[in-house]
FIKOLZA-1660 file (N, C-alpha, C; in steps of 0.1 Angstrom, whole numbers, plus 5000, padded with zeros to 4 digits):
% residues 159
   i   px   py   pz ch aa at
   1 3708 1663 5456  A  M  N
   1 3720 1662 5449  A  M CA
   1 3722 1672 5436  A  M  C
   2 3711 1670 5428  A  K  N
   2 3714 1680 5418  A  K CA
   2 3718 1699 5423  A  K  C
   3 3710 1699 5432  A  T  N
   3 3714 1711 5441  A  T CA
   3 3727 1715 5443  A  T  C
   4 3732 1703 5453  A  L  N
   4 3746 1702 5455  A  L CA
   4 3755 1705 5445  A  L  C
   5 3756 1699 5430  A  I  N
   5 3764 1698 5422  A  I CA
   5 3759 1714 5416  A  I  C
   6 3752 1721 5414  A  A  N
   6 3749 1732 5409  A  A CA
   6 3756 1743 5417  A  A  C
   7 3759 1739 5433  A  L  N
   7 3763 1748 5442  A  L CA
   7 3778 1748 5442  A  L  C
   8 3783 1738 5439  A  L  N
   8 3798 1737 5438  A  L CA
   8 3801 1742 5423  A  L  C
   9 3796 1738 5412  A  L  N
   9 3798 1743 5400  A  L CA
   9 3798 1758 5401  A  L  C
  10 3788 1767 5409  A  F  N
  10 3788 1777 5411  A  F CA
  10 3801 1784 5417  A  F  C
  11 3804 1775 5429  A  V  N
  11 3817 1780 5436  A  V CA
  11 3830 1782 5426  A  V  C
  12 3828 1769 5424  A  G  N
  12 3842 1765 5414  A  G CA
  12 3844 1780 5401  A  G  C
  13 3830 1782 5397  A  F  N
  13 3833 1794 5386  A  F CA
  13 3832 1806 5393  A  F  C
  14 3828 1811 5408  A  A  N
  14 3826 1823 5412  A  A CA
  14 3847 1824 5415  A  A  C
  15 3853 1812 5422  A  Q  N
  15 3867 1814 5424  A  Q CA
  15 3871 1813 5409  A  Q  C
  16 3872 1808 5400  A  A  N
  16 3876 1812 5386  A  A CA
  16 3874 1821 5384  A  A  C
  17 3865 1833 5384  A  Q  N
  17 3859 1848 5378  A  Q CA
  17 3868 1857 5390  A  Q  C
  18 3872 1850 5401  A  Q  N
  18 3877 1862 5411  A  Q CA
  18 3887 1877 5404  A  Q  C
  19 3884 1887 5406  A  K  N
  19 3887 1896 5397  A  K CA
  19 3893 1908 5410  A  K  C
  20 3895 1907 5421  A  S  N
  20 3899 1913 5429  A  S CA
  20 3902 1903 5441  A  S  C
  21 3917 1910 5452  A  F  N
  21 3921 1907 5460  A  F CA
  21 3910 1909 5473  A  F  C
  22 3913 1899 5485  A  S  N
  22 3908 1906 5495  A  S CA
  22 3914 1909 5504  A  S  C
  23 3906 1921 5513  A  E  N
  23 3910 1933 5522  A  E CA
  23 3924 1927 5528  A  E  C
  24 3924 1913 5534  A  A  N
  24 3933 1907 5543  A  A CA
  24 3943 1903 5535  A  A  C
  25 3941 1899 5519  A  A  N
  25 3953 1892 5510  A  A CA
  25 3964 1909 5507  A  A  C
  26 3956 1921 5507  A  L  N
  26 3958 1929 5504  A  L CA
  26 3966 1937 5516  A  L  C
  27 3964 1935 5529  A  N  N
  27 3969 1939 5540  A  N CA
  27 3986 1934 5545  A  N  C
  28 3983 1918 5541  A  E  N
  28 3993 1914 5544  A  E CA
  28 4005 1919 5538  A  E  C
  29 4015 1915 5550  A  K  N
  29 4030 1921 5549  A  K CA
  29 4040 1915 5543  A  K  C
  30 4046 1915 5535  A  F  N
  30 4059 1911 5526  A  F CA
  30 4072 1915 5529  A  F  C
  31 4083 1906 5526  A  L  N
  31 4093 1915 5524  A  L CA
  31 4102 1914 5513  A  L  C
  32 4104 1929 5511  A  S  N
  32 4113 1936 5498  A  S CA
  32 4129 1926 5499  A  S  C
  33 4134 1924 5493  A  E  N
  33 4153 1925 5487  A  E CA
  33 4160 1929 5498  A  E  C
  34 4154 1942 5502  A  N  N
  34 4163 1947 5511  A  N CA
  34 4162 1949 5523  A  N  C
  35 4147 1937 5530  A  N  N
  35 4141 1933 5539  A  N CA
  35 4132 1947 5545  A  N  C
  36 4124 1952 5540  A  V  N
  36 4116 1960 5543  A  V CA
  36 4102 1955 5541  A  V  C
  37 4094 1960 5554  A  E  N
  37 4083 1953 5554  A  E CA
  37 4073 1959 5545  A  E  C
  38 4065 1954 5536  A  I  N
  38 4056 1960 5528  A  I CA
  38 4041 1952 5524  A  I  C
  39 4031 1959 5524  A  S  N
  39 4017 1953 5523  A  S CA
  39 4016 1947 5508  A  S  C
  40 4011 1940 5505  A  F  N
  40 4007 1934 5493  A  F CA
  40 4002 1949 5483  A  F  C
  41 3990 1951 5490  A  S  N
  41 3988 1964 5486  A  S CA
  41 3996 1975 5478  A  S  C
  42 4002 1978 5491  A  E  N
  42 4015 1988 5484  A  E CA
  42 4024 1983 5471  A  E  C
  43 4026 1971 5471  A  I  N
  43 4029 1967 5464  A  I CA
  43 4025 1969 5446  A  I  C
  44 4014 1964 5449  A  L  N
  44 4006 1967 5434  A  L CA
  44 4003 1981 5429  A  L  C
  45 4001 1988 5442  A  Q  N
  45 4001 2004 5442  A  Q CA
  45 4015 2009 5432  A  Q  C
  46 4025 2002 5435  A  Q  N
  46 4037 2010 5425  A  Q CA
  46 4039 2007 5413  A  Q  C
  47 4026 1994 5408  A  Y  N
  47 4026 1992 5397  A  Y CA
  47 4009 1995 5389  A  Y  C
  48 4004 2006 5395  A  K  N
  48 3993 2010 5389  A  K CA
  48 3996 2016 5372  A  K  C
  49 3984 2010 5367  A  G  N
  49 3986 2013 5355  A  G CA
  49 3991 2002 5345  A  G  C
  50 3998 1992 5351  A  K  N
  50 4008 1986 5342  A  K CA
  50 3998 1968 5344  A  K  C
  51 4002 1964 5336  A  T  N
  51 3999 1948 5333  A  T CA
  51 4008 1944 5346  A  T  C
  52 4006 1933 5358  A  V  N
  52 4018 1927 5362  A  V CA
  52 4014 1910 5362  A  V  C
  53 4022 1903 5359  A  F  N
  53 4023 1890 5360  A  F CA
  53 4030 1887 5372  A  F  C
  54 4019 1880 5383  A  I  N
  54 4026 1871 5396  A  I CA
  54 4030 1856 5393  A  I  C
  55 4041 1856 5399  A  D  N
  55 4047 1840 5400  A  D CA
  55 4047 1840 5415  A  D  C
  56 4041 1831 5422  A  V  N
  56 4043 1824 5434  A  V CA
  56 4048 1814 5432  A  V  C
  57 4063 1813 5438  A  W  N
  57 4071 1802 5435  A  W CA
  57 4080 1797 5451  A  W  C
  58 4090 1790 5451  A  A  N
  58 4099 1787 5461  A  A CA
  58 4111 1784 5453  A  A  C
  59 4121 1781 5461  A  S  N
  59 4134 1777 5455  A  S CA
  59 4133 1763 5459  A  S  C
  60 4127 1760 5466  A  W  N
  60 4128 1744 5470  A  W CA
  60 4120 1733 5457  A  W  C
  61 4110 1742 5450  A  C  N
  61 4104 1739 5442  A  C CA
  61 4104 1734 5425  A  C  C
  62 4106 1721 5424  A  K  N
  62 4109 1715 5416  A  K CA
  62 4103 1719 5401  A  K  C
  63 4093 1723 5400  A  D  N
  63 4085 1727 5394  A  D CA
  63 4086 1740 5387  A  D  C
  64 4085 1750 5397  A  C  N
  64 4092 1763 5398  A  C CA
  64 4102 1766 5391  A  C  C
  65 4114 1755 5392  A  I  N
  65 4127 1761 5394  A  I CA
  65 4126 1756 5375  A  I  C
  66 4120 1744 5371  A  E  N
  66 4120 1742 5358  A  E CA
  66 4112 1752 5349  A  E  C
  67 4100 1763 5355  A  G  N
  67 4094 1769 5350  A  G CA
  67 4100 1783 5347  A  G  C
  68 4111 1787 5357  A  M  N
  68 4116 1797 5356  A  M CA
  68 4121 1802 5340  A  M  C
  69 4132 1794 5337  A  P  N
  69 4135 1796 5322  A  P CA
  69 4121 1803 5316  A  P  C
  70 4114 1798 5312  A  K  N
  70 4101 1802 5304  A  K CA
  70 4094 1812 5310  A  K  C
  71 4095 1814 5320  A  V  N
  71 4088 1828 5329  A  V CA
  71 4101 1839 5322  A  V  C
  72 4112 1834 5325  A  Q  N
  72 4121 1846 5321  A  Q CA
  72 4122 1851 5306  A  Q  C
  73 4116 1839 5301  A  K  N
  73 4114 1839 5284  A  K CA
  73 4101 1850 5283  A  K  C
  74 4095 1850 5292  A  L  N
  74 4079 1857 5287  A  L CA
  74 4082 1874 5291  A  L  C
  75 4089 1872 5302  A  R  N
  75 4093 1884 5309  A  R CA
  75 4103 1894 5292  A  R  C
  76 4111 1887 5289  A  E  N
  76 4120 1894 5278  A  E CA
  76 4111 1897 5268  A  E  C
  77 4100 1888 5262  A  E  N
  77 4088 1888 5253  A  E CA
  77 4081 1902 5252  A  E  C
  78 4082 1902 5268  A  N  N
  78 4068 1912 5269  A  N CA
  78 4073 1922 5282  A  N  C
  79 4084 1933 5272  A  P  N
  79 4090 1939 5284  A  P CA
  79 4081 1948 5294  A  P  C
  80 4068 1956 5284  A  E  N
  80 4061 1961 5292  A  E CA
  80 4051 1956 5305  A  E  C
  81 4051 1946 5308  A  V  N
  81 4048 1939 5316  A  V CA
  81 4059 1938 5332  A  V  C
  82 4052 1942 5340  A  V  N
  82 4060 1945 5353  A  V CA
  82 4062 1926 5360  A  V  C
  83 4067 1921 5359  A  F  N
  83 4071 1906 5368  A  F CA
  83 4073 1906 5383  A  F  C
  84 4064 1900 5391  A  L  N
  84 4064 1901 5406  A  L CA
  84 4066 1885 5409  A  L  C
  85 4079 1881 5418  A  F  N
  85 4080 1870 5420  A  F CA
  85 4073 1870 5437  A  F  C
  86 4068 1859 5441  A  L  N
  86 4066 1861 5455  A  L CA
  86 4069 1848 5463  A  L  C
  87 4075 1845 5468  A  S  N
  87 4083 1836 5478  A  S CA
  87 4080 1831 5485  A  S  C
  88 4074 1816 5483  A  L  N
  88 4068 1810 5498  A  L CA
  88 4082 1800 5503  A  L  C
  89 4093 1803 5502  A  D  N
  89 4105 1797 5510  A  D CA
  89 4104 1798 5522  A  D  C
  90 4109 1787 5531  A  K  N
  90 4108 1789 5546  A  K CA
  90 4117 1802 5551  A  K  C
  91 4126 1804 5546  A  E  N
  91 4135 1815 5550  A  E CA
  91 4141 1824 5543  A  E  C
  92 4143 1836 5544  A  T  N
  92 4153 1847 5534  A  T CA
  92 4161 1841 5530  A  T  C
  93 4172 1835 5535  A  K  N
  93 4182 1833 5531  A  K CA
  93 4183 1822 5519  A  K  C
  94 4171 1814 5521  A  S  N
  94 4168 1802 5510  A  S CA
  94 4163 1809 5497  A  S  C
  95 4156 1821 5503  A  W  N
  95 4148 1826 5490  A  W CA
  95 4162 1836 5482  A  W  C
  96 4169 1841 5490  A  K  N
  96 4176 1852 5481  A  K CA
  96 4188 1843 5475  A  K  C
  97 4190 1832 5481  A  H  N
  97 4200 1822 5475  A  H CA
  97 4194 1822 5461  A  H  C
  98 4180 1815 5460  A  G  N
  98 4176 1810 5450  A  G CA
  98 4171 1820 5439  A  G  C
  99 4169 1837 5443  A  I  N
  99 4170 1843 5433  A  I CA
  99 4182 1846 5426  A  I  C
 100 4196 1842 5431  A  E  N
 100 4209 1844 5428  A  E CA
 100 4210 1831 5417  A  E  C
 101 4207 1820 5424  A  K  N
 101 4208 1806 5413  A  K CA
 101 4203 1807 5404  A  K  C
 102 4192 1809 5405  A  Y  N
 102 4183 1806 5391  A  Y CA
 102 4180 1820 5383  A  Y  C
 103 4187 1830 5386  A  G  N
 103 4182 1844 5379  A  G CA
 103 4170 1847 5377  A  G  C
 104 4167 1848 5391  A  V  N
 104 4153 1853 5390  A  V CA
 104 4152 1874 5387  A  V  C
 105 4149 1873 5373  A  V  N
 105 4149 1891 5374  A  V CA
 105 4134 1892 5371  A  V  C
 106 4131 1905 5386  A  G  N
 106 4121 1909 5382  A  G CA
 106 4119 1916 5396  A  G  C
 107 4105 1918 5404  A  E  N
 107 4103 1926 5410  A  E CA
 107 4101 1910 5424  A  E  C
 108 4110 1911 5432  A  N  N
 108 4110 1900 5443  A  N CA
 108 4104 1903 5456  A  N  C
 109 4095 1892 5463  A  Y  N
 109 4090 1898 5471  A  Y CA
 109 4093 1883 5481  A  Y  C
 110 4093 1885 5496  A  F  N
 110 4091 1871 5504  A  F CA
 110 4078 1872 5511  A  F  C
 111 4070 1859 5513  A  I  N
 111 4057 1860 5520  A  I CA
 111 4061 1854 5532  A  I  C
 112 4063 1860 5543  A  P  N
 112 4064 1856 5557  A  P CA
 112 4058 1845 5562  A  P  C
 113 4042 1849 5559  A  A  N
 113 4033 1839 5564  A  A CA
 113 4025 1827 5560  A  A  C
 114 4038 1828 5547  A  G  N
 114 4040 1812 5541  A  G CA
 114 4025 1813 5534  A  G  C
 115 4024 1797 5530  A  W  N
 115 4009 1789 5526  A  W CA
 115 3997 1792 5534  A  W  C
 116 3999 1796 5544  A  K  N
 116 3989 1795 5556  A  K CA
 116 3984 1812 5556  A  K  C
 117 3990 1820 5553  A  G  N
 117 3988 1835 5554  A  G CA
 117 3975 1840 5545  A  G  C
 118 3973 1850 5549  A  D  N
 118 3962 1853 5542  A  D CA
 118 3964 1855 5529  A  D  C
 119 3973 1859 5522  A  F  N
 119 3972 1860 5505  A  F CA
 119 3971 1846 5503  A  F  C
 120 3978 1835 5502  A  C  N
 120 3977 1826 5498  A  C CA
 120 3963 1817 5501  A  C  C
 121 3958 1821 5515  A  S  N
 121 3944 1814 5517  A  S CA
 121 3931 1820 5507  A  S  C
 122 3938 1832 5506  A  S  N
 122 3925 1841 5495  A  S CA
 122 3928 1840 5482  A  S  C
 123 3937 1831 5476  A  I  N
 123 3936 1830 5462  A  I CA
 123 3936 1815 5457  A  I  C
 124 3936 1808 5473  A  D  N
 124 3930 1793 5468  A  D CA
 124 3942 1785 5467  A  D  C
 125 3958 1789 5472  A  L  N
 125 3967 1787 5464  A  L CA
 125 3968 1766 5471  A  L  C
 126 3969 1760 5458  A  D  N
 126 3972 1747 5463  A  D CA
 126 3980 1740 5455  A  D  C
 127 3989 1746 5449  A  W  N
 127 4000 1743 5439  A  W CA
 127 4011 1753 5437  A  W  C
 128 4025 1749 5434  A  I  N
 128 4029 1762 5430  A  I CA
 128 4039 1756 5419  A  I  C
 129 4046 1761 5407  A  P  N
 129 4043 1776 5408  A  P CA
 129 4027 1780 5405  A  P  C
 130 4022 1789 5409  A  R  N
 130 4011 1796 5407  A  R CA
 130 4013 1811 5398  A  R  C
 131 4006 1812 5388  A  Y  N
 131 4009 1823 5381  A  Y CA
 131 3996 1830 5379  A  Y  C
 132 3999 1844 5379  A  M  N
 132 3982 1854 5381  A  M CA
 132 3985 1863 5369  A  M  C
 133 3975 1873 5365  A  V  N
 133 3977 1880 5357  A  V CA
 133 3967 1894 5366  A  V  C
 134 3974 1907 5366  A  V  N
 134 3965 1919 5371  A  V CA
 134 3968 1927 5362  A  V  C
 135 3955 1932 5356  A  N  N
 135 3957 1941 5342  A  N CA
 135 3960 1953 5349  A  N  C
 136 3956 1964 5336  A  A  N
 136 3962 1976 5340  A  A CA
 136 3952 1987 5350  A  A  C
 137 3943 1978 5350  A  E  N
 137 3928 1987 5356  A  E CA
 137 3932 1982 5371  A  E  C
 138 3943 1970 5375  A  G  N
 138 3941 1964 5390  A  G CA
 138 3928 1956 5393  A  G  C
 139 3926 1950 5382  A  E  N
 139 3915 1936 5380  A  E CA
 139 3925 1925 5378  A  E  C
 140 3920 1916 5385  A  I  N
 140 3929 1899 5381  A  I CA
 140 3924 1898 5369  A  I  C
 141 3930 1895 5362  A  S  N
 141 3925 1893 5347  A  S CA
 141 3926 1877 5342  A  S  C
 142 3935 1872 5352  A  L  N
 142 3940 1856 5352  A  L CA
 142 3941 1851 5364  A  L  C
 143 3932 1841 5368  A  Y  N
 143 3934 1839 5381  A  Y CA
 143 3943 1831 5386  A  Y  C
 144 3940 1819 5379  A  K  N
 144 3950 1809 5381  A  K CA
 144 3957 1800 5365  A  K  C
 145 3969 1797 5368  A  A  N
 145 3977 1791 5358  A  A CA
 145 3992 1786 5364  A  A  C
 146 3995 1773 5358  A  I  N
 146 4000 1766 5366  A  I CA
 146 4013 1763 5355  A  I  C
 147 4012 1766 5342  A  E  N
 147 4021 1762 5332  A  E CA
 147 4023 1774 5325  A  E  C
 148 4034 1779 5319  A  T  N
 148 4037 1791 5314  A  T CA
 148 4033 1792 5297  A  T  C
 149 4028 1780 5294  A  N  N
 149 4021 1779 5280  A  N CA
 149 4005 1781 5280  A  N  C
 150 4001 1778 5290  A  D  N
 150 3987 1782 5289  A  D CA
 150 3982 1789 5284  A  D  C
 151 3970 1790 5273  A  E  N
 151 3964 1798 5264  A  E CA
 151 3962 1812 5271  A  E  C
 152 3953 1813 5284  A  N  N
 152 3948 1822 5291  A  N CA
 152 3959 1832 5294  A  N  C
 153 3967 1827 5299  A  L  N
 153 3981 1830 5302  A  L CA
 153 3985 1842 5290  A  L  C
 154 3989 1837 5284  A  L  N
 154 3996 1838 5272  A  L CA
 154 3987 1852 5267  A  L  C
 155 3973 1850 5261  A  K  N
 155 3962 1857 5259  A  K CA
 155 3965 1876 5271  A  K  C
 156 3962 1869 5280  A  E  N
 156 3962 1882 5290  A  E CA
 156 3978 1890 5288  A  E  C
 157 3987 1887 5285  A  L  N
 157 4000 1893 5286  A  L CA
 157 3998 1902 5274  A  L  C
 158 3991 1895 5263  A  N  N
 158 3992 1901 5248  A  N CA
 158 3981 1913 5251  A  N  C
 159 3973 1910 5262  A  N  N
 159 3963 1923 5258  A  N CA
 159 3967 1940 5259  A  N  C
% end
């Protein structure tokens, strides 16, 4: 039993310390607002050398919508950070409507594979909104936050 508990603690710690995206996640194709297919790695490559705040959200998600003004405030307070919004809407029409309706300012992409795709599976997505931070070196410096006032999230944005 002690071995099982130690193993579970180790697995939980390893997940919390994940510093990079899996090859499958990096190769997953997303859609830009112009309906251009692009891999997640190509998206990240565009922002190489910059801190990237990732918000996995959907227009049907109450918690995501309630958090959006707070995320936009963080964006205004951190103009040097790239804000990357990845949508789990079921269709592009809802996603694009949500961008407009909720004033989602930043880089917007749609995840066609949804929750069961390689990207979401690789980050152990179990709740949205899900916030992550990729540092200027391209490493995941914050693996998981679900609140905009998370002290680790704020610390990573101010590094």
